[in-house]
C-alpha positions as CSV (number, residue, x, y, z in Angstrom):
1,M,0.0,0.0,0.0
2,E,2.8,2.4,0.8
3,S,4.4,2.1,-2.6
4,I,1.0,2.7,-4.3
5,L,0.5,5.9,-2.3
6,R,4.1,7.0,-2.8
7,D,3.9,6.6,-6.6
8,L,0.4,8.0,-6.9
9,D,0.2,11.0,-9.3
10,I,-2.5,13.0,-7.6
11,V,-2.5,15.6,-10.4
12,K,-3.4,12.9,-13.0
13,V,-6.0,11.4,-10.7
14,W,-7.6,14.8,-10.1
15,A,-7.7,15.6,-13.8
16,K,-9.5,12.3,-14.6
17,A,-11.9,12.4,-11.7
18,E,-15.5,13.4,-12.0
19,H,-17.0,16.1,-9.7
20,D,-18.3,13.5,-7.2
21,E,-15.0,11.6,-7.2
22,R,-13.1,14.8,-6.5
23,R,-15.4,15.6,-3.6
24,V,-14.7,12.1,-2.1
25,L,-11.0,12.7,-2.4
26,V,-11.2,16.1,-0.6
27,E,-13.5,14.7,2.1
28,E,-11.1,11.8,2.8
29,L,-7.9,14.0,2.8
30,I,-9.0,17.2,4.6
31,E,-9.7,16.9,8.3
32,S,-10.9,20.5,8.7
33,V,-10.8,24.1,7.4
34,T,-10.9,26.9,9.9
35,V,-11.8,30.4,8.7
36,F,-9.9,33.3,10.2
37,P,-10.3,37.0,9.2
38,D,-7.1,37.0,7.2
39,H,-6.6,33.4,6.2
40,L,-7.8,29.8,6.2
41,E,-6.2,27.0,8.2
42,V,-6.4,23.7,6.4
43,K,-5.7,20.5,8.3
44,A,-4.9,17.6,6.0
45,A,-4.8,14.0,7.3
46,G,-1.3,13.2,8.7
47,A,0.1,16.7,8.0
48,P,0.7,19.9,10.0
49,P,-1.8,22.7,9.5
50,L,-1.4,24.8,6.4
51,N,-2.2,28.5,6.4
52,V,-3.7,29.6,3.1
53,L,-4.4,33.3,2.2
54,Y,-7.8,34.0,0.6
55,G,-6.2,35.2,-2.6
56,E,-4.3,31.9,-3.0
57,V,-7.6,30.1,-3.5
58,G,-9.5,32.8,-5.5
59,L,-11.3,34.4,-2.5
60,K,-11.4,38.0,-1.5
61,L,-10.4,39.3,1.9
62,P,-13.6,40.2,3.8
63,E,-14.2,43.9,3.8
64,I,-15.4,44.0,7.4
65,V,-13.2,42.1,9.9
66,G,-13.3,42.5,13.6
67,V,-13.9,40.8,16.9
68,G,-16.6,41.7,19.4
69,D,-19.3,44.3,19.4
70,W,-19.2,47.5,17.4
71,T,-19.2,50.4,19.8
């Protein structure tokens, strides 16, 4: 199993996968995504958390960011 996973070309698998198959791949590999005002924290199975800027995934930074009540 280790050699299969080590030699797996995920780019080719992703390119050939249908929408539903891609969703299964993501659901199996990604443990969580935490949304912060300035970035996302993505936790993949068996890997340290990855900080991703909104622009890196085609999202815009929210215009209104803050913590607590507006006073």
